[in-house]
C-alpha positions, 0 to 999 in steps of 0.5 A: 272667624274660625276659633284658633286652636292656640296650641298649634303655635306651642311646639315641644321637641325632643332633643335626647330621650336616652339614658347615661348608656352612650348612643349615636341614637338616643342623646342624654336629655334634653327637650325644648318648647316653644311658646310665646315667643320664647324657646326653653330648654328642659335638661341639657344631657350630654348630646341635646345641644347636638340635637338642637343644632340639627333642628336648626336651633342656635344657642343664642335662640334659647332664652331660659334653661330648667334643670330637673337634677344634677346627674350629668345625663340631664346637665352635660351640656350645660356648660356648652349652651352657656358659653356658645350662647355667651361666645356667638351673643357678642353681648348684644342678648340677654344672659341666659336665666338657669333655673333648677336646685341646689346647688347649681350657683355653686356649680355655676360659680365653678364653671364660670368664675375666673378660677372655675374650670372655664375660667383660663378659656374665659380670660384668653377671650376677654382679654387676648387681642385676637378675641377682642377683634373677633367679638367686636366683629361680631358686633360686640363694644369692649370691654368685653364680659365674662359669661354671667348667668342669671341663677336662681335655686328652685324647691319644689312648689316655686313658681317662674312667670315670664309674660305668657307662662308659667313653671310650677316647680314639683317634686319627684324621686329621684336618688333622695337625699344625695339629689334634689330633683324637680319635676316641671310643670309648664302652663300657658294659654297654648298648652300645658306640659309636666315633664318629670326628670327623672322619678319613680312612682311619685303622688306629687306628680299625680297631681302636677300632672293633673289634666296636662297636655302633655306629659314627658316622663321617664321610662326606664325599665319592663314592670316587673324587672326592676333590679331592687326596692332603691331602683322601683323608688327612684325610676318608672315602669312602663304599667307604673307609668300608664297608671300615672297618666289615667290617674292624673287624667293627661292627654298624652303620655311621651316615653322618654329615657328609653333604656336598651331594655325596651329600645327594641323591634317588638317590645316598643310595640309592647310596651305602647299595647300593654300601657294602652290596656290602662291609660286611653290618651295618646302614647309616644315612644320617644325619638330624639328630634320627634316633635310631639303634638300639644293637642290631638295628633292628626293623620296625614293626607293619603296622596 
């Protein structure tokens, strides 16, 4: 029997490859990983949920959510995912497992508690007869409980294992001390992916990404055009990213968190060309809904 490349069964979809700047082309940050029978979302910024729908993935299909940090362009659609999954799931699926930095637990309570932001909505849906009729029609059994996502706050070095995969949280360099930014490494028999969240150059990222199959990393600006020292510490330029990929010996780099500066014909190609002088692996200039191969990219048959 021929050997089977298990990595082929792992799927990586880019939901949102943009920034907080409004765009119809690039939604805010979000990534979908399908591995070991689970569907895992890494970050869920504004618009990322819409991309899930475009890919034919329902909120009820999502099993786990990891949030790298609490900038709105990385968690703006958190509430939408939780509420839609809860409403459509009609009490027949487990609560969503959510992982991320502090104060994620407090934010979750402020969103979904009875006296929280969505409290009036949730009270009406769990107590009014009209909503309860719809709930029963969907297969739910009374009484109807409010959503209670299972939130686990993480620090760099923490590990989550669920069946076929393991996620390790690493340190990132972004807006400290105001935020607790994390990066994530997902390892399985099907491959390994590292997601930076948002980060500038960071020695911890090199170690987290060491020899991974795919590194999905913020690439916010052309090297040399940084707006100041704090900017350069918290955001990644294209050549700094190339050096990170080379030092960590990763298989592929996905350029994401794309700004208008580099999202232009000719400039995109320049970014890839210049990065390739340092990094000799595969470079993908990310686009919303793009699927990234875990192994070596293969050309299609010429017809």
